[in-house]
Residue, then its C-alpha position, 0 to 999 in steps of 0.5 A: m500500500l502506498l500512503h501519503v502522510l502529512h503531520e503538521t504541528a503549530y505553536d502560537y506563543v505569547p509573548a514571543v519566543r526569543t530562541a528555541q531548540h527542538m527535537a523531532h521524531l517525524k521521519p518514518a522508519h525505512g526497512g523491513h515491510q516499510r519503505l520510505l520513498d520520500h520525506k520533507l520536513t519544513v520549519d517556519p521560521l527558517p532554522a539557524q541549524q537543522v540536522e538529522a541523526v540516528d538515535v540509540f533505537g535506530n530512529t531518525r530524529t531531527f534537531f533544529s534551532l531558532q535564533v530569531m524572535h517568533e510568535q508562531l512555529r509551524v512544522l510540516a512533515e510530509s512523507l510517502v511510504s510504501t507498506s506491506a503486511a508482515p507475515a503472521p508471527e509464530c512462536e510456541l515458546a512458553w512465556e516463562d521460558v522467554r522470561e528465563r532467557m531474558r534474565y542474566h546468566r553468566g556466560s550466556r549470549y547477550d540479547p539486545a531485546a533484554e534492554f526492553v524488560f526494564a522500567s522506563p520513564y513512563v512505564p514502571r515495573d509494578d505488581l499492579f501491572a503484573a496482577y492485571a496481566q497475569a490472567s492472560f499468562a497461565p503457566g506454560r501458555p505460549l508467549l504470543e498467545a498470552a500477549q494477544d489475550l492481554m491485548h484483547r482484554i485491554h481493548a475490552d476493559f478500557e474505555y477510549a476517552t480523549t479527555a481522561t488523560d494527557v501525555n503526562t498521565p502515569a501508566l499506573e493512573a491509566l490502569a486505575l482509571r481504565k480509560g485513556v487514549c492509544q498512548d495510555l493503552a500501549h503503556v498499560m500493555l508494556g507495564g503488564l509485559r515488562s512486570l512479568g519479565l518480558p521484553a516489549r517496546y513502544v511503537s509510534g506511527y500512523l493508521l489509515t482511517e476511512p471516512p464514513p461511506g459517501q463522505p470525503r476524507l477530511v484533511g487533518s482529521d487523523a492523529s498519530h497512533a501508538w501500539v506495542s511490539v513484543y519480543l519473540p526469541g528464536e526457538g533455536g539456540g542461536a536463532a534470531g528473534t522477531w518482534a510482533d506488533l499488537d495494537p490494544t486500541n484496535d484489538r488487532a495486529p498492525g497491517e499495511d494500513y499502519v506506518t511505523l514512525a519510531i520505536g522506544r521504551d515509551y512515549s518519552d523516547v519518541s515524542p513527535m516534538r520536544g524542545v527548550i524555549h526562551g520566552g513564550a510563557n503562554h502557548s497554544l498547540r495544534v496538531a493535524v495529521t492526514v493519512s491517505p492512499s497515494e496515487a503516485p507510483a512506487a519507486 
């Protein structure tokens, strides 16, 4: 599937900002079942410096600095992405066996996925997460089957409510509320998996949504999305593992209608934009995302 993504971020400041430095994760991933065919990031006012770099998780991020007074900031990311559905993952390993593999053993082979077992800024390891997840993880149950069941339960137990939380809501609070948005549901699932000793990572991206029948697609009506990726070790002694994506918000495995933007431990690693400003004590923020099928031929 060929998808065109527009992600516009606009700030209005009062009083004006004197100088600013920002970091953006707005360039989609390239590799695997996703190819980035074109990408352009436009910043207004024009930055004094704008550079790309790859972070520790392999995401491309952009740093830019503004050295002029400005009352508005507009950042437009435009991308053309070719996606294809990944084959259905397979893993018959019991979840306890995977947990044991992720523990430190003297002389054992290091698996980088073990880094995603630990707590992260937005997702602590906690007995409350483990207790909630445990109902899906019966003794000897295959990890993938158990993780899918946890996804189903979160989808059924939690109300999708845009006003119940914000980007800073702790994951334990979202667990108690049984409400939230995709970020919260992903954090709760991460908390459950990691609190049982299982590696899981946060995935940010986009989802193609279809307008109601007979109605046009509205520009800017979509939003960025988030889901979870759980690690499935290879079943052979040195076999490479794979990551299986699961979306508790929509109770499904992401397919070709999803665009992966970045991966990390939680939202704090991959927030679309963050920065430090001097001035601008009061500000308003508008974010508009449009994901639409593209008619342009794939390269």
